[in-house]
C-alpha positions in Angstrom: 13.6 15.0 100.4 10.1 14.8 101.8 8.6 15.9 98.5 10.4 13.1 96.7 9.4 10.5 99.3 5.7 11.5 99.0 5.6 12.1 95.2 3.6 9.0 94.4 1.0 9.7 97.1 0.1 8.2 100.5 -1.1 4.9 98.8 1.1 5.1 95.6 -2.0 5.9 93.5 -0.1 8.5 91.5 2.8 6.3 90.5 4.6 3.0 91.6 7.0 2.9 94.5 9.9 2.4 92.1 9.3 5.9 90.7 9.3 7.5 94.1 12.4 5.4 95.0 14.3 6.7 91.9 13.3 10.3 92.6 14.2 10.0 96.3 17.7 8.5 95.6 18.4 11.2 93.0 17.4 13.9 95.4 19.6 12.5 98.2 22.5 12.1 95.8 22.3 15.8 94.7 21.8 17.2 98.2 24.6 15.0 99.7 27.4 16.1 97.3 30.4 17.6 99.0 33.7 19.2 97.9 35.4 17.8 101.0 37.0 14.4 100.2 37.1 13.6 103.9 33.3 13.5 104.2 32.3 10.0 103.5 29.0 9.8 105.4 25.8 11.8 105.6 23.0 11.7 108.1 19.5 12.7 107.1 16.7 13.7 109.6 13.3 13.4 107.9 10.2 15.0 109.4 7.6 12.7 110.9 5.3 12.7 107.9 8.0 10.9 106.0 7.7 7.9 108.3 4.7 6.7 106.3 7.1 6.3 103.4 10.0 4.4 105.0 9.3 1.7 102.4 10.4 4.2 99.7 13.6 4.8 101.6 14.3 1.1 102.0 13.6 0.5 98.3 16.0 3.2 97.4 18.7 2.4 99.9 18.2 -1.3 101.0 21.6 -1.5 102.7 21.6 1.8 104.5 20.9 1.7 108.3 18.0 3.9 109.5 16.3 4.5 112.8 12.9 5.7 114.0 12.8 7.9 117.2 9.6 7.6 119.2 8.3 9.0 122.4 5.8 8.1 125.2 2.3 8.7 123.8 1.0 11.3 126.3 4.1 13.4 125.8 3.8 13.4 122.1 0.1 14.3 122.3 1.0 17.2 124.6 3.6 18.4 122.2 1.2 18.3 119.3 -1.8 19.9 121.1 -0.1 22.5 123.2 -1.6 25.3 121.0 -4.1 28.1 121.8 -6.7 26.5 119.5 -6.7 22.8 119.2 -8.4 22.9 115.8 -5.2 24.5 114.4 -2.9 21.8 115.7 -0.8 20.2 113.0 -2.1 16.7 113.8 -5.7 17.8 113.5 -5.7 19.9 110.4 -6.2 16.9 108.1 -9.5 15.7 109.5 -11.5 17.5 106.8 -9.6 15.6 104.1 -8.1 12.5 105.8 -5.3 10.8 103.8 -5.7 7.1 102.8 -3.6 5.7 105.7 -5.9 7.4 108.2 -9.0 6.2 106.4 -7.6 2.6 106.3 -6.7 2.8 110.0 -10.3 3.9 110.9 -11.8 1.3 108.6 -10.0 -1.5 110.5 -11.6 -0.3 113.7 -15.0 0.4 112.3 -14.8 4.1 113.0 -15.6 7.3 111.1 -13.8 10.6 111.3 -16.9 12.5 112.4 -17.1 10.2 115.5 -13.7 11.3 116.7 -12.8 14.2 119.0 -9.8 16.3 118.0 -7.7 14.5 120.5 -8.7 11.2 119.0 -8.0 12.3 115.5 -4.5 13.6 116.6 -3.8 10.2 118.1 -4.9 8.4 115.0 -2.7 10.7 112.9 0.3 9.9 115.1 -0.5 6.2 115.1 -0.4 6.0 111.3 3.0 7.6 111.4 4.2 5.0 113.9 2.7 2.2 111.9 4.8 3.3 108.9 7.8 2.4 111.1 6.5 -0.8 112.7 5.5 -2.3 109.3 9.1 -1.9 108.0 10.7 -2.9 111.3 8.9 -6.2 111.1 11.0 -7.3 108.1 13.9 -4.8 108.0 17.4 -5.9 108.9 18.6 -2.2 108.6 16.0 -0.5 110.7 16.0 0.2 114.5 13.7 2.1 116.8 15.0 4.2 119.7 13.1 5.7 122.6 13.5 9.5 122.9 14.1 9.1 126.7 17.3 7.2 126.0 18.3 8.9 122.8 21.7 10.4 123.7 23.1 7.3 125.5 21.7 5.1 122.8 23.4 7.1 120.0 26.8 7.0 121.8 26.7 3.4 123.1 24.8 1.6 120.4 23.3 3.4 117.4 26.4 5.1 116.0 29.1 2.5 116.7 27.0 -0.7 116.3 24.1 0.2 114.0 25.8 2.8 111.8 29.2 1.2 112.1 31.1 4.4 113.0 33.6 4.4 115.9 32.8 6.7 118.8 35.8 7.8 120.8 36.1 10.5 123.5 36.2 13.3 120.9 33.1 12.1 119.2 31.3 11.5 122.5 32.1 15.1 123.6 30.8 16.5 120.3 27.5 14.5 120.6 27.0 15.7 124.2 27.7 19.3 123.2 25.3 19.2 120.3 22.6 17.6 122.4 22.6 20.7 124.6 21.0 22.7 121.8 17.4 22.8 120.7 17.2 21.1 117.4 14.0 22.9 116.3 15.3 26.4 116.8 14.5 28.7 113.8 17.2 30.4 111.7 20.5 31.1 113.4 19.0 31.1 116.9 20.9 28.2 118.3 18.9 28.0 121.5 20.3 26.2 124.5 18.2 23.1 125.4 16.5 23.6 128.7 16.5 20.0 129.6 14.2 17.0 129.3 10.6 18.1 129.6 9.0 14.7 129.6 7.7 14.8 133.2 6.2 18.3 132.6 4.4 17.1 129.4 3.1 14.1 131.3 1.7 16.2 134.0 0.1 18.7 131.6 -1.5 16.1 129.4 -5.3 16.3 129.8 -7.6 13.3 130.4 -8.8 13.6 126.8 -5.3 13.3 125.5 -4.5 10.4 127.8 -7.7 8.5 126.7 -6.9 9.1 123.0 -3.4 7.9 123.5 -4.5 4.7 125.2 -7.1 4.0 122.5 -5.0 4.6 119.4 -1.3 5.1 120.2 -0.4 2.6 123.0 -0.4 -0.4 120.8 2.1 0.9 118.3 4.2 2.3 121.2 4.5 -1.2 122.7 5.5 -2.6 119.3 8.2 0.0 118.9 9.5 -0.9 122.4 10.0 -4.4 121.1 12.2 -3.3 118.2 14.4 -1.1 120.4 
């Protein structure tokens, strides 16, 4: 799905949004087909880069509820930059050839890429992802943001029954709680048990450079996302 979402480019310079929308809807249709008549709903989790293209999703599925999961800035920065060599961090790799949304973000602030530290660039990268959500949440009647710290309780008590319109009884609650005990990013068939919330640990380990970058570039969008929760 991510290839379909991004097919027209970060700024839709390759083709209009309608083309991306048609391609995305066709892709979702083909990948959601089932031979089980009891299956009437499908849930898609799109990687963070797709958040810049929520407008494509909304254009393709204007009546479909969606949500954006966000996390406290310092914790996200620590997750991204907790690598042996910060230059190889996923959020830093694009600084040699920044995408249009990053260029536009820096232009608004009168900044150049060369003036940024790696921590700063990572925060800018993450901010543009969050802005993709806040822009849609400003006008969307189908979107909702949810804080990672309250994710499980929000899913059970609000998101699934109220936002998605799917009843949650004791059986469903038990299944959600069971699934939430597994690490969602485990590779292959290694269904690793989740070792618990690491938010406090990430907060402690975040460097002053990470905290400074978060405050400068991420805090504003975080506060906006809190408003839409």
